[in-house]
C-alpha positions, 0 to 999 in steps of 0.5 A: 544530027543538029545539037540543041543550042544550050541556052546562056542561063544554063551555061551561067548557072553551070558556071556557077556550080563549076565555080563552087568546086573549083574556087575552094581547091584554088585556095588550097593550092594558093595559099599553101605554104610550098616553102614551108610543105617540107619542114610540116611534112617531117614535123613529128606531129605529121609523120605520127599522124601520116603513119596512123593513117596509114596503118589504119586505112590499110588495116581497114581496107584488108578487113573490108576486102576479107568481109566485104567480097562475100557479102558482094556474092550474096548480094550478087545472087539474091533478089527481091526484097531481101536483096534490097533490104541487104543492099540498103543496109550495106550501102547505109553508111555511104549517106549516114552523117559519119558523126551518127555511125560513130554515135552508132558504133560507140552504142553497139561497142562501147563499154555499155553497148550491145557488144560492147558490154559483153566484150568488157564483162567476158574478156576486159576488153574495151574498144572507144578510144584506141587504134582498133576504135579507129579502124573499125570507124574507118571500115565501117564507112569505107566498105560499102565502096568495095562491095559495090564495085565488087557486086557490079564486078559479078553481076557483068561477069559471065557466068559461063566460065564457072559453070565451064570449071563445074562441069569439068568437076571443079567444086565451089571453092576450086571455081571461086580461086580459080575462076571467079576471083581471077576474073573479078580481079578489075572490080577487087582491085578498083573497090579496094582502092576507093575504099582505102582513099575513104577510109583515109580521109575519114574523119566524122565517125572517127573522132566520135568513137576513136577520139583524138589521141596523137599517135593511138587515133588521131590520123591526118583529118583529125590532125588538120581541123585540130591543126587549122586553129594554132597551125594553119601552115601545116593543116594545108599541107596535111589537106594538100596530102589528101587532095592529091590522094583523092584526084589521083583516085578520081582520075584513075577509077572515075570509069570503073567507078560510075560503072558500078554507080 
């Protein structure tokens, strides 16, 4: 069967679209200060931002695993309007502008927020402008990626294995830990990696809710933004780190991620 020939106009437009993605990346790679890269990476400010980013992103991923897997189970096993509403609320941070997410977190957990005022009055706990705030912001924007991946895995799961385990007398928790979660391991792994990558690159919600305090809330994306004005070499080097991580994640997880969508 012969394929329809693609018109030249379509090819031209596709080429322009590709250039829109390729040229900025090429500019980043070609203008990178390779001779100074090691010095920039070992700079105390850079290492501090990298260490904080790794800590916050890994912590956010761990929280997302604890909260996101049960949420995905609920989404996968509900139907109708309830499921649609829950799924919309869960995936909203993926399309919500990150700065708006930061404002929402502030209004919920700030000193005068819905929950933040109770925490402050009862326990003297103030969340904004702390490392905890950075972790919460990253969890807020990144957890939907894990939920979607795990929900897709649950929907494609062969539930006959669970039914067989129940017929043999296994209780709910035994079926969950011995049958369901092991079968979901690939979906959980891919979802966790995507969640971690998104948390590592989070900027808007973090700077809005947690602020910019070196060693406490200044993650790599915030450090890139600030260094671009005063120390562009460091900004480019840190940007390359995030670029490498992003490309590795997309190449390694593209099939599972597209399947989840």
